[in-house]
Phi, psi and omega in degrees: 000140178220136174233136177244130178252127178238134177287132178262291175194160181053237178246034177254136181228151174252129176258127179242131174245179178295338186253335189196187174211159176206161182262133172255114185250089179277144358268013179306309170229121184279159177304325180290328175291320175299318180300311179297319178298322177295319178299312182293319181294327178300309181289325177298320178300316178300320184288343173271316188283321180301311178299318180303317180291345178256009180076020179250166178233149175239139175225163177055037180287128172225129175237119177258141175235131177235129186244141168253126184244160171304143175279327179266158178292141354283140184276059183288165176288128172261320181221143175227125174246125178252132177244116180259133174223123180198162174249150175202171177263023178252168175281170183297323180297316179295317179300317178295322179297324177299314180295313181296322178295320177298310184293316187274336189231306195271327187280105183297323183292317178295319181290343175286327183257355190296334180280347182242354186229130174286123183243127176234163181209156173228150181227126169249118183240124182052039175084001181244131176289115183252340175219135182227116176055044177283143179266138174282143178291133179272176176087218186291339181084171177248163182251097178271105187278110175253014182081185178291136177231148171288141180210170172293135179300141180289000000 
């Protein structure tokens, strides 16, 4: 994977990938906000695709991410809490497994920061809180096998 950043003017930059390009307009949206959005979008994609691959559907998906950062430079992520809220035609155990499989196995962005950031999550499924402030296992992670899944290309 390769990304090229080119300065346009002021605090605007163009990011080019092999597939597309987009404008990063600092400080309207900072690079760290893009980074956090990428992390959240990675896991959100999993929560749509895993059910689809199992013949299930997800609707009304919202994933919120809240970060606690160092106050001094570098202002890295110390803690990340993800709150998942969605409806589906699956039971609560299956819905929780989708989230755990994303966090522990499939989401590359989360697995990139997991050794340096405490990650917790909560899940509201079909209007019921089924997991609250659960901690993600640190380190190498576990491999929750949900089989082959379609995903966004890395």
